[in-house]
N, C-alpha and C positions, 0 to 999 in steps of 0.2 A: 503493500500500500504506500510506503514512503515515496516510491518513484511514480506513482499514479498522478496524473494532472489534478491540480486542486479542484477544478470545476467538476471533474468526474467523481472525486471523493465526496464533494458536497452533494452532488446529484444522486449518489447512492444512499445517502443518509435519510432516515425517516423524518428528520427535521427539515430537510430542504428538497427532497425529491419531487414533491408536488408543486413546487414553485415554478413560475415561468422561467424558461432558459435564460432570459436576459437578466433576471434577478440573481440567479445562481452565478452567472458570469460576473456580476457586480460584486457579490460576496467574495468570489475567488480573487478578485483584483486587490482587495484590501486585507485578505487573510494573511496571517503571519505564522511562520513556523518557529517552534521552540523545541530545544533538546534538553533533556534532563538526565542526569546519571542515576544509578540505582540508589534509592532511598532519599533522593533530593526532594526537598519540599517545593511544591508549586505555589501554594498559598496556605496561610494559616487561618484558623477561625478568627473572624473579626477584621480580616484584611479588606481593603477597598476592592470593589468589583472592577475587573478590567475587561471582561467579555465572556464569551462562550468558547469552551474548549472541546476539541475533538481529538481522539487518540488515533494517531497514524501507525505507530508501532510501540511495543512495550505494553505496559499496563499502568493504571492510576488507581490508587486506593483512596477512598473517601472515608474519613474516620473522625471519631470524637473520643475525648478522654475524660474519664471521671476524675474527681479530686483525689481518689486513692490510687490513680495511675492506671486503672483498667481501661482498655481500649474497646470501643464498639466499632466494628468494621461495618460501615453503613452500606458501602457498595464497592465493587471492583469494575473498572471500565477497561475493556479490551479494544483493539483496533475497530473503528467504526462507531464507538460509543461517544456520546456528547454529554457534557455536564457543565454546571455553572450558570444555568439559565435563571435561577431565582434571583441572584444578585444582579444579573445583567438587566433584568426587567425592572426590579424595584429600586435598584441603586443603593440598597443597604449592604452592610458588610457581609462577608462570606459566613455561611452557617456552619461549615465544617472545614477541616484541614484536608489537603490533597497532597499525596506523595507518589513519586514514581516508583514502580516496581520493575527493576531491570532498566537497561538503557531504553529511554522512552522519547519518542518524537510526537509533538502535539501541533495542532492547528488552532490558532486563536482568531476568533472573529471579534475585533475590538468593539467595545461597547459603544463608544461615541460614533463610530462609523455606522454601526448597525442601527442605532437609534435615528441617525440622520437619514438612513435609507427608509426606515418606517415612516418618518415624518414626510418624506417625499412620496411615499407609496402607502398611504394609510389603508388601502384595500388589502394589504398583506396581514394586517392585525388578526383577522379571524383565523387564519392558518396557524399562527403561533399561539393564539388563545386555545385552539383545540389541542395543540401539543402540550401546553401547560396543564390543561384539564386532564389529559391522559395520565400525566405524571401524578397529579393530585389524587386521582382515583386510585392509583397504585399505593400511594401513601396512606390513604384511608383504609385500604385493604389490610395493610400491615398494622395499622393501629388496632383494627378489629382482631387480627390474628394474635397480637401480643396480649390483648385484653381477655380473649375468650378461648383460645386454643391451647391445649397442652403441648409440650415440646414435640412429641412425635408428629403432630399435625403441622406445627410451625416448620419443622424440618422438611416435611414433605412439600409444603407450600413453597419454601425457599428453593428446593431442588427443582421443582416444576418451573419456577420463575427463571432460574439459571438455565434450565434446558431450553426454554423459549427464547432466551436472549443469546445463548452461546452454545446451542446444541447442534451437533452434527449427526445426521441419521446414518446408522450403520446396520449391518445384518443382525447384530445382537441387540440393538436398541438405540437410544439417543445418548451420545457421549457428550458430556459437558466439557468443552475444550479449554476451560480455565484450569490452570494448575491450582488446585484447591486443597491445600493441606488441611487436616482436620482442625488444627488450631485456628486457622482463618475462618473456617466454617463456624466454629464455636463462637468466634468473635462476632460474626454476623448475627448470631442468635443470643448473644450475651450469656453464654454458658462455657464451662471449662472444656478443654480438649478431651478429658476423660469421659465427661458426660456425653459429648457429641459422638465419640467413638462408640460408646455403648449403644446409642440410638441408631447409628449407621449400621452396626453389626446386626441389630435386631431387624432393621429393614432389609438387609442383605439376606438374612435367614428366611424372611418371608418371600423372597424372590423378587422384591421390588427394584433392587439395584445390584450392581456389581462394583467392587472396589479395586482400584489399582493404586499405585503410588501417586498420591496427589490428584487422582482422577476419579470421577464418579460416572458410571454408566447407568442410565435409566432403562431398566429391563421391562418393567410393567408400569406404564404411565397410569393405567386405569386404577391400579392398586393405590398409587400415591394420591390420585384424585379422590378416591373413596376415603382414604385416611383423613384428608383435609375436610371433606364434607361431613364425615361422621365424628370429627373431633378426636381421632386417634384409633 
């Protein structure tokens, strides 16, 4: 993806692919590339917004830290993923911190240039409003999961979400192409590695998944959906 023309990269994203070609070309003109080393921080919670970021290569982890040092892994973004839209639109400080995982290249849509484009083309607002609402719906889903579902159901829901976003269909099932150590999956659900390991093994014994080193294969999607719907 790093060698792919910027306009093609933008045009393949769910954020931009439904926009007119001329608008995509404008965005490509003022998009900026950034490179980060492994573990390098892109921005901290509370930083001023500078725009919308897309991952060209590598990965970006979005996280928050409790006062006792515990980390909540909010999301992982692979190539093709975009993040930072909240602060870009409302102009308020960043809600979480972002760090590179491995050598990472990003594409930045600068906030000032993007807002100037919207001011000139106000008919584009409904498109981005739909995108924001889509993310808001996902956030509401996770608020409900955290409030009402036990851990097995929350784990199944998270695996299904990851499979939808990063899944490759194989003869054996859907392989989540993220390198996803159990410790990181535990951080996503705010539980220990030992706890998540126990739940993953239970799900594997039921035939729902297969486990490799840092990889999860969804073998029975219907089983995971049933676990979510039944609450475990």
